[in-house]
C-alpha positions in Angstrom: 39.4 -26.8 -8.8 36.7 -25.7 -6.4 34.5 -23.1 -7.9 33.9 -20.1 -6.0 30.5 -19.4 -4.4 28.6 -16.3 -6.5 29.0 -13.5 -3.7 26.9 -10.9 -5.7 23.9 -13.2 -6.0 23.6 -14.1 -2.7 23.7 -10.4 -1.6 21.1 -9.7 -3.8 19.2 -12.9 -2.8 19.3 -11.7 0.9 18.3 -8.1 -0.5 15.1 -9.7 -1.8 14.5 -11.5 1.1 14.5 -8.9 3.2 12.5 -6.8 1.1 9.6 -9.9 0.8 10.0 -9.9 4.8 8.9 -6.0 4.9 6.2 -6.4 2.3 4.6 -9.3 3.8 5.3 -7.1 7.1 3.3 -4.4 5.5 0.4 -6.3 3.7 0.0 -7.9 7.0 -0.8 -4.3 8.8 -2.8 -3.3 5.6 -4.9 -6.3 5.6 -5.4 -6.1 9.5 -6.4 -2.2 9.3 -9.1 -3.0 6.4 -10.4 -6.0 8.7 -9.5 -8.2 5.8 -8.9 -12.3 7.3 -7.6 -15.0 5.8 -10.7 -17.1 7.0 -13.6 -17.0 4.5 -16.0 -16.5 7.1 -19.4 -14.7 6.3 -19.3 -10.9 8.1 -22.9 -9.6 9.1 -23.2 -6.0 8.1 -23.3 -5.1 11.6 -20.1 -6.6 12.3 -18.9 -5.0 9.3 -19.9 -1.4 10.7 -18.1 -2.3 14.5 -15.0 -3.3 12.6 -14.6 0.5 10.5 -15.0 2.0 13.8 -12.6 0.2 15.5 -9.9 0.5 12.8 -6.5 1.6 14.0 -4.8 4.1 12.0 -1.4 3.2 13.4 -1.9 0.1 11.6 -2.0 2.1 8.2 0.9 4.8 9.4 3.0 1.3 10.1 2.5 0.3 6.3 4.0 3.5 5.2 7.1 3.2 7.3 7.2 -0.3 6.2 7.1 0.6 2.4 8.9 3.9 2.7 12.2 1.8 3.8 11.7 0.0 0.0 12.6 1.9 -3.2 9.3 2.1 -4.8 8.9 4.5 -7.8 6.2 7.0 -8.5 4.3 6.3 -11.4 3.4 9.3 -14.3 -0.2 8.9 -16.0 1.8 7.6 -19.2 3.7 5.2 -17.5 1.6 4.1 -14.4 0.2 0.2 -14.5 -3.0 -0.8 -16.4 -4.5 -2.3 -13.0 -7.3 -4.3 -15.1 -4.5 -6.1 -16.9 -2.8 -8.2 -14.6 -0.4 -9.0 -17.3 1.0 -5.7 -16.6 2.5 -6.7 -12.6 5.4 -8.0 -13.0 6.3 -8.9 -10.0 5.5 -8.1 -6.3 7.5 -4.5 -6.8 4.9 -3.7 -9.7 2.3 -3.4 -7.8 3.7 -1.6 -4.8 2.9 1.5 -6.1 -0.8 0.7 -6.2 -0.6 -1.0 -2.2 1.2 2.5 -1.1 -1.2 4.9 -3.1 -3.9 2.7 -1.4 -2.5 3.3 1.9 -2.4 7.3 1.7 -5.9 7.2 0.5 -6.5 5.8 3.7 -5.0 8.0 5.8 -6.2 11.1 3.7 -9.7 10.0 4.4 -9.1 9.1 8.1 -8.0 12.5 8.3 -10.9 14.1 7.0 -13.2 13.0 10.1 -9.9 13.4 12.4 -6.9 15.9 12.3 -4.1 14.8 11.6 -0.5 16.7 11.2 -1.2 17.3 7.4 -4.5 18.1 5.7 -6.2 15.1 3.7 -5.4 16.9 0.3 -1.6 16.3 1.3 -2.3 12.7 1.9 -4.7 12.9 -1.7 -1.6 14.4 -3.7 0.9 11.7 -2.5 -1.9 8.6 -3.6 -2.0 10.0 -6.9 1.7 10.4 -7.0 2.0 7.1 -6.5 -0.9 5.6 -8.7 -2.5 8.9 -10.5 -4.9 6.5 -12.0 -6.3 5.7 -8.8 -10.0 6.0 -9.6 -11.4 6.5 -5.6 -8.2 9.1 -4.8 -9.3 11.1 -7.9 -13.1 11.0 -6.9 -12.6 11.9 -3.2 -9.6 14.5 -3.9 -12.3 16.3 -6.4 -15.4 16.1 -3.4 -12.8 17.6 -1.0 -12.0 20.7 -3.0 
């Protein structure tokens, strides 16, 4: 008697594969925005300043677009990941709220110097919705107000 293929398992695997593709693409755009590369080249301070000026905000909005397709749960202060304890990261999905939070933080920071559709406070709030303990977002939001 021939075994029946586990169709449910294949669908879940395909779904996870598609999710990982989205996450990988989002990570590529995020790294492009922050000027990170896979090379271990040393970057001179002047080059770093030039890269910061050339950052393309469209890269970070692409991250939002990609991550928005995933079911990323917002966190409450009480159940947020302990980012200083890497054992709390059970999977790639467990760090997505932090990536989403940092993405919105970059948008908020950008919107302080250049007018976007929403004011900076809106993006700070979104950042803190995904990672309430985000120290950078909390600090910048306090300075913004």
